[in-house]
N, C-alpha and C positions, 0 to 999 in steps of 0.2 A: 484691576486686581480685585479679587472677591473680598468679601468682609471677613471670611474665615481664613484666608490664605496668609493675610498679614500676620495675624496673632498666632496662627499655628506654626509659623516659621520660627517663632521665638518663645514657644513654650505655652501658648494659649492662656487660659485664664489664671494660671498659676505664675505668670510671668513676674519676675522682680523689677522693682522701679528702674534700677540702672539699665537693664536690658530693654526694659520697655522705652526708656528715653532714647536709647541708641536706635531703636526701631523707628520711633516717631521722627527722630531727627533726620535719619536717612530718607524716610518718605517725604518729608518736607523738602529736603535739599535737592531732590530730583524734580521738584516743582517750582520752587520759589528761590531767588537769591537772598542771601543774608541781608539783613537790614544795613542801609547806609546810615552810619551814625549821625550824618549831617542832616538827615531827613527831618522835617518838621511834622509830627503827628497831627497838630491842629488842622493841617491842610485837608484832612478827611472831612472835617466840618465845613470848610470853606467850599470844597467840592459839592457838599450836599445841599449848599444853598442854591446852586444853579437849578433852572427849572427841570432839567432831566437828572440832576445829580441824585437826588433822593432815591429815584427808582433805580438808577445804576448801582448805588451802594447796596440796596436790597438784593438786587439780582446777583451781584458778586458775593454777598454773604450766603445766600441760598446755594449757589454753585459750590462754594468751598464747604459748607455744611454736608451737601450730598456727597462730596468726595471723602470727607472724613468719615461719614456714616459707612460708606462702602468699604473703607479700609479698616473699619472696626474701631475708629478713634473717637467717636461721637457718644455722648452720654454714658461715659465709662462706668459710673457706679450703678446705672440703671439695670435691672434684670434683663437677660437676653430676650425673655419672652415679651417684653415691652419695647424692644428695639435697641436696648443698650448693650454694653459689653460684659456685664457682670463682674467688673472689676472693683475699683475703690476710688473715692474722691481724691486720693493722692495721685492716682493715674491721671485723673481728669485735670489736676493741677499741672502735672508734667506737659500735657498737651497744650495748655494755656501758656506756660512758659516758652515751650518751644516755637509756638505761633509767634510770640513776641519778638523772636529773634530773626524771623524772616519777613520778607516784604510781600506778605500775604493780605488779602482783603480782610477788613474788620467784620467780626461776627456780632458787633454791637447791635445791628438791626434785628437780630433774632434773640436778643437778651431777655425780653419779656417772656417769650415762649420757653426758651431752654432754662433761664434762671429763676422764673416765677411760676409759670403755669405748670412746668413738668413737675417740680417738687410738690406743688400744691394738689395736683391730680394724684400723684403717687401717695400722698399722704392722707387725702381726704376722699379721693374719688372711689367709686364702685369699681368691682372688677370689670364690669362692661365698659365703664368709661375709660379705664386704664388701657384696655385692649383696643378701644376705637380711637382715642385721641393721642396716646403717647407715641406709637411707631411713626405716623406721618409728621408729628411735631420734631421728633428726633431726626428724621430723615431729611428734614427741610423742605417738605411738600406742603406744610401749613404754618402760617404765620399767626400768632397770636397778639392780642392787646389786652390792657388792664383798664376796666370801667369802674374806678372807684371814685375819683374826685368829681365834685359838682361845683356849680358857681358859688354856692354858699356852704360848701363842705369840702375844703381843701385838706389841710392837715387835720381839721376837726371832722373826720369822717363819720363819727358817731352821730352827727346831725344831719346826715344825708336825707334827702326827700323823695328820691326815686322810688315809686311804690309798685309793688307786685301784688295784685289782688287775686285771691283764689276764686275761680269761677268753674264749678263743676270739676271736669278733669284737666283743667288748665290754669296757668297764671297768666294774668294780663298786666303787661308792664308799662308804665307811662312815667317819663321824667327826662332828665338831661344829665349828661357827663361832659367834663371838659378836660383840657390837658391830657387827653388820651393819645399817647404816642402810638403811631403805626396803625391806628384804628382805620385809616383809608386804605390800608394794604392788607389787614388781617383777615383771615377766615373765620376765626373765633375769638371771643373775649370773655374775661373773667368779670361778671357783673355782680355788684353788690346792690341790693335792693331791700327796702323796708317791707317785711311781710306781716308784721304785727305791730301796728301803730299804737296799740293800747299796751304794750309791754311795760312792766313796771320800771325797768331800768333801760335807758337808751341804748346800751350796748346789746340788749336783747331784741329779739323781733327783727334782726337782719338776716338775710339769707344770700349765699352766693349761688349764682347760676352760671352755666356754660351757655354763652349766647352765640349763636351763628350770625355773623355780621351781614349775611345775606338774607335775614329774616325780613319779612313784610313789616313795615313800620319803623325801620332802622334807617336814620338818615345821618350822614357824616359830613361835616363841614370843616374843611382844612383851615388852619390857623398858621400865621407866620410869627415867629418868635422875635425877640428884640435883636437877635444876631442874624436874622434872615433865614433860620432853619425852617424846614416844612414838615416836621414829623409830628407836631402837635394837631389835635382835632377837637372839634365839639361833636358829641354824638346826641341825637334826638331819638327819643323812644316813644312811640305812639301807638298804644294798643297792640304791643308786640306780644305774641302767644308763645309762651313756654309751658313745659311739662314737668312733672315730678322727676322724670328721668334726666332733666337739665339741671337738677339741683346738685351742687358740689358740696359734699358734706351733709349736714342735717338742716332741716327746715328750721329757722329762727336761731341757728347756731353759726350763722355766716361770719359773725365778728370773730370767733374763735378760730376759724379757717383763715380769715383775712390777716390776723396777726402773724401767722406763719408766713404768708406770702409777703408781708411788709418786712419781715425779718430778712427774707432773702433779697429783697430789693435794696435794703439799706446796707447789707453786707456786700452786695455786688456780685453778679455773675462771673464765675471763674475768678474770684479773688478781689476785684475791685481796687487793687493796689496800684494799677497804672502800668505795670510791667516795664518800669524805666521810662515811661513816656515823659513824665515831668522832669525827670533829671536831664534827658536829652534837650528838652525845650530850654531849660535855663542855661545848660552848657552852650548851646547854639547861640543864645542871645549874647552870652558873655564873649564868645569868640568873635561875634560881629560887631561888638561894641568897642568904644574907645576906652572902655574901663578894664581891659583884659589884666592889667597889672595892678589894679587897685585893690588893696587888701580888704576893704569893706565889701566891695562888690563880690570878690571871690568868696568871702566868708558867707554871703547871702546865698550863693549858689551851693556851697558845702552844706549849709543848713537844709536847703531843699532835698539834697541827695540823702542826707541822714533821716529827714522826716519820712521820705518815701520808703527808705529801708525799714524804718520802724512800723510803718503801715503794712508793709509786706509781712512782717513778723507777726503783727497782731492779727492779720487775716489768716495767717497759718494756725495760730493759736485757737482763734475762734473755730476754724473749720475742723480742728481736732477736738473740740468741746472743752478745751482747757481754760476758757474764760467764763467766770460766774457759773461754774457747774454746768455748762452747755446751755445756759439761758438764752432764749431766742432774742432777747432784747439786746444782747451784746452786740448784735449787728449795728445798732445805733452808735456803738463807739467808732465803727468804721465810717458810718456816714458822716459823723461829725469831723472826724480827722481827715477824711478824703476831701470833704466839702471845703474845709478851711485851707488845706494844702492847694486845692484847685485855684482858689482865688489868690492865694499867696504867690503861686507861680506866675499867674497872669500879671500881677502887679510888678514883680520883679523883672519880668521880660519887658515890659513897657519902661520901667525905670532904666533898665540897662540900654534899651535901644533909643531911648528919648524921642525926639521929634520924628525919627524914621519910623517908630512904631506906631504913632498916632496919625501922621500925614505922610502918605506913601506915594511913590510915583505910580501912576496907573499903568505905566508900561512895564513896571517891574512884576515878573511872574511870582505870584503868591505874596505880593507886597502887603496886603491887608491881613495877613494870617494873625499878627500880634494884636491888632486892634480888635479883630474878631474874637480872638481868645478871651480878650478882657471882657468884652460884652457877654459872651457865652458863659463865663465863670459866674456871673451874677445868680444864675439858677442853681448853683451848687450847694448853697445853704436854704434852698427852698424845696426843690424837687424831691419827691420821696418823703415829705414831711419836714417841716421847717426845724432849724437847729434849736429853737426854743422847745419845740415838741420833743425832739430828741434828748435834750438835756434832762427833761423831766422824766422821760423813760429810763435814762441812765440812772438818775439819782434814785428813783423809786424801785426799779426792778433789777438793777444791777448792783447798786451800793447799798440797797435796803434803807434808804432814808425815808422819814415820814411822807406821806403823801401830801401834795400841795393842796391848800385849802380850796374846795370847790364852791 
């Protein structure tokens, strides 16, 4: 089905949300079964730990994104000339909600490109950069990574040491990045480097570049996380040559560009609210435990359901610009709430399952899902900026409290 035929059947770019939802739901129903409420979404992460699981998840995500793009359901709010549909973010959220209802592959592997690189390029890129990079990103033909964190500059990105030195008509980049998700699979990365080490303020003198991961001098070394995941990487940059055309935004103004990118990361691509995932996990654990009739156990599950719903509402309000006057730092509210909820759910699941969650029969299919979820949840309050950093941002930029003494 062509990209234009799906939307033209239901009114094109003027389509109302209700009719659009009907169209998306019908398109998905013809391809995927409805979700089985007994499924465990953490199994996706367990699969990814297998030697070939990570690659399989990426391939499945790319295939789904290509199908969505061909049908006109990808990057709904992006202008058509850049590969989008020219609709609204509300239409995009409809697609996310409907995807959560069916047993389709996860798009999480493409989140950096679609949720971070796409809006960053749209907001700070040149017209040439938009036309070059956005269409293949939206269509699923090019994967992106984020090259921000360093061994001594994780949440404190302002202390980054990767250096880009101007040399004639080129920039020569040397340094190291770490915790770079999908760097081993990406075609391009958003790279932060210090271009003016003599700048008066540490936030100044930083520039964002678009880096081809196939550039000479780029080396990627995969890392395995505490839960066995294989999406992290170290990236080494040795005399990598970039040019002014690779600058994303303005020279020495990369921190300004990066704050927008980080706001998107913290609020989460396509909502970040979980789409009912945490509710299902808690309900499944309760149903499988000996505490099904225990009032305290049931109340803990109800608490998770309520917290996830509140998170969904918060995401919607932030998306509509109704929180803190549209302040980008409001994304930190989602980051903190989602991270706390992620850890709470993992702990409740283990408490409900007891020894079965921590010590499983190796012959049991997916028997290690709960233990894996507990391990994986540790990163929820670290990745994308620690909760301590997020709390400072919320206090200073959202609530308007006095800045912390430096």
